N, C-alpha and C positions, 0 to 999 in steps of 0.2 A: 157414190158415196160410197164409205165398206161398212160392211154391217156393224152394229151397236153390239159392244159385247159386254155385259152386265158388271160392274165396277165394282169391289168390295167396300161398304160402306162402316163410319164405326159403330162399334155396338154403344146401348144405349148410356151405359156407364164411363163411356170415353166423350160424353158431350164437352164438357170443361175442359178438357187438354185438345180438343179437337178445333172450339173454338181462341184459344191462345195461340196455339201457332198459325188459324190465319188470320186471327188479331196480329203479332208478331208481324209476319207475311205482309198484310197490309200497309203496315207502318212502316215499313222497309226497316226492322228491326229483328229480320230473322239469322238462325243465328247458321253461324256456317261451324259447328259442331253441335252436337245435342246426343247426352248419352240420355236415351230410355230407358227406364228403369221399372219396374214391378216385383209382385210376387206370379209365381208362376200361375199360369192359366187366366190372367188377367187379360189376354187378350194384345199386349202389346205389339205384336208382329201383324196381327191385322190393322192395328193403327197407323204400323211402320207402312204398311203396301198404300194403303189411301195417303198417307202423308206422300209417297213417293211416286204414286200414278198421279196425284193432284201437281205437285212442281213439274212433272214429264209431259204432261197431256200440254195443248195449247189452248182449248178450247172449254174450261172447268166449268161447271156446272152453278149454280146459282149458290148451292154449300159447298161451293168451296171444291166438290168431289171430281175423279177424272171425268171427261164426257163420254169414253166407252165407243168411239167412231172416229176419231182424228189418226193418224198415219204413226205417233208415238203411245196410242193408245194399243194401234195394234200389234209395233214392234213389243210392246210390253207383254201383253199377249200371247206372245209368241216365244216371249223370251229370247228375243234376240238383240234387244234396244244397248245402242251402244253405249248408253250414258248410266247405265244401272249396272254398275257393280259392288259385288257381294266375295267379302271375306268372310272364310268357314273353315274349321278346324278339316285336315285329311283324317274323309270318314275310317282309309282303310290304315292309317299310323294308330301303333298303339299309343301314340302319347294325346292325342286329340289337340295338338294342340296348334295355333296358327303360328306361324313360323314367320321370319324376320323374310326370308324372300318373296313371300308372299304382298307384306307390307315394303319394299323398296320398290317393287314393283312398282308402282302406284307413282313414284317419283322417279323415278329412273329412265321411265318411256312416257308417252303423253296422256298417261295415266289419268291422269287431273286437269285434261282439256275436255270441254266438251264437243262434242264430233257436230250434235246438231244442232247449236247455237243456244240454246237455255242451260239448264242446269245438267252439272254433274254429278253425282248421286253414289254416294259408296255408301256403301255396310258394311260393320263387322258388328259379327255375331256367331257365337256370343263371344264380345271383347274380351270379358275375362279369362279366356283362353288364349291371348295372346303372350308366346313366351316372351321372357324380358328385353331380347334384341330386339323382339316386334315392337313392345309396347317405346324403346329408343325410337326407334324408326320414323314407329308414328305420331312421336312430340314433336320433330323436325318437320313436320308435314302440319302441325297444329299450331305451329309458330308465326309460319308467315303462310296463312290461308289464301288460296286462290281464289280468285272475284270467281262468284257463281256457281262454288263448290260444296257441295252440303257434303258432310261425316257425319254420320249417325252409328254409336255404338250401341247397342242391344245388350243388357244383362242384369241378370237375376240378382249376382252380386257384385253390386259395382264397387263394394270393399274392396275385393282382393285387382281391384283397376291400381296402379300407381297415382300419386294424390295429384303429382304431377301433370298426368289425364285425365283427371276428372275437373280439377281448375281450367282446366283450357275447354270443358264441354259445358253449355246452357244442361242441366238435369231436369227431366221430365219425367217425373214418378207417376205411370198410373193407378189412379188406384183401386180396391175394391169396391165394388157396387155392396151397396144394402142389401142383407143377407135376404129377405122378405123378396126383394129383386132379383137378385140372384136365382132363389128358390122357382119365381115363377118359370122366369126363362129357363132353366132347366128341365121343367115338369111341363113346355110344349115340345122339349126338345126328344125328351127321350121318359117310359115309363118303364125301365130294367130300373132297378133300386130306388129308394125311397131319398128322394132331392134336399132332406136334410142334413140324413149320414151325407150324401155323397158330397154337399158343399164341406164339411164339417170335415171330413175327408181331405178332402182338395185345399183345405187352409184357405176356403174363402175363394178359390179362383172357381169360375164355373165353366171355363174350356175346359180344366183341368177335369173338374168332376164330373164332366161327361164324357172323358176319355175314360175314367173309371168308371160308368154304368155298365161293365158287361157281365153278366152272370155267370161267367163261368170263373172269372177274376174275383169277385163277390162272394163265391163258394168257398175256395181257397183262401180266402181271407179269413172270413167263417173259421174254416180246419184248422188254421192256423194259430188263433188266436184262442179256440178250446185247450192246444196245446201248450200254448203259452200260459196259460190258465195252470192245466194239470201238473204241470211241470212247479211252478210256481207254488202248486198246493203238494209236492212231494208226490204222486201220482203217475207220470209220465218221467221218463229218461231225458234228460238235457241231451244227449249226446243222438240216441235215436230220432228226438225232434227235431236236431240240426238239419240232420238227412231229409228230412219232409220240407224244413226252411230251406233249404239248396234248392228248390225247384224256383225262388222266385229272386229275380234280380236284387241286389245292395241298397240302392236309390228307393225301391218299392218297398222292401221288408223293412228299415231303419226306419223309415216315414211312418210302416203302422207299427212299429214296435217303440218309437218315440211318443205318441199318440197316445199306445197302450199306456205307457208310466206317465207319461204327463196327466193322465185321468186318474192315476191310482191319489198321484199325490196332492188331486185337486181334495178329489173325494176325504183323503185323509185329512186334509184340512179344518175337515168339518163345518165348511161353509154349506149352509144348506142349499142353495142352487148354483152351483158351479158349471161355468159352463165347458162341457165336454166335446172332447175332438168324435168321439163314440158314443153317440146316447144312444145308440142299437145294442150296446154292452151293459149299461149302464147298472144289471144287477147282478152279473158276474165281478163285474168291478168292485162295486160295492163289498161286496163282499172278500173280495181279496184286499183290500184298503183293511179291512180292518186288524190285519194282520201285519201290516206295513210299517216297518219305521221309515220317518219320512226323511232322516237325515244321511238310510243308505239309498234311499231312492232317489234322493236328488244326486250322491254321488253315482250311480250306475246309469241316471240319465245323462248325466255330463258325459257318459261314455260311447252312450248310443250318438251321442249328437257329434261330440268327435268323429267316432267310425261314420258318421253319413257324409261328416266335411271333408275325410279324408281321400286322397284319389284312389279309386279301387281296380286300375287296371291291373293291375297286377299283383292284386289280392288273392290270398288262397280264402276265396268267399266262405268254403266251409269250416275252413278253421277258424274265421272270423266268428261265424254264428255259436257254431260250440262254448267257443270260451263268451260268448254274451247269455246264453242257454245257463252255461255251469254260473258264471257271476249271480246270475239273475236266482239259483238256487241261494246261493249266499244271503243273498238280499231280505229273502225270506226266511231263512232260518236264522237271520240277524234281529 
């Protein structure tokens, strides 16, 4: 008998989603196409891996999980199972797109046919990275589903997918856990940083919070927040501060900046106990909030979110940071 390998298990807050999938499968209502979505760090891909392994395993456990012993589980563990296909962007390409040739390859060959007589599982992740031609090619496949073929699209941004694609998939949104549950889960896995602050920085995503439990990164955040505050107070030059910001990738820096400005607006609203994304910075933020014009602050926040949503592949990041900090000076002078 092959040696048993430990299989992944759903996270505690996945219980309802996992039960829904199991019930659909038992009732013969399992979808041929699933759109799996949810906030970053909520564990969508862990849930998906549990599902894929369960579909391809021939001897699932009483909980519906893969046995870890059969031939199919061994092939999955070795990443050589012929019936698990994953389409993803070419990491070496600048566009970071999933291109049409990858999708067409599924239909032009035996890509939709199971080799081992069970399910054929195709994962497209992240699905919103498909270019328009790839989406059109996938639409043809979704319109004529093949028996025992399961296609799963994974995306944190389902609205970026064409409506025609979304309408042909059953959507399963993985929820965020309750804050206390998530804090306890984080605290049991790291002693770096404050679990509450980490979770707020991660916008409630526990796995994302664990990734942020890095002493060097947290120290850098402290330093850049101090620079942000001093620029707003007129104590630091925005162009010089932008050079310090340039050490951090836009997806991280703009998330921090958006959180700082959002908290400023919450504090400026006069609400006695606002929810803060940066509870460890409440004192300095409260002082800045007394000088903030809410209308100007909201306009600035919109620019931050627009920049965060834009494609930064060919962007001059230093120029972006300089423009943001110069605008921040104008906001505070207003």
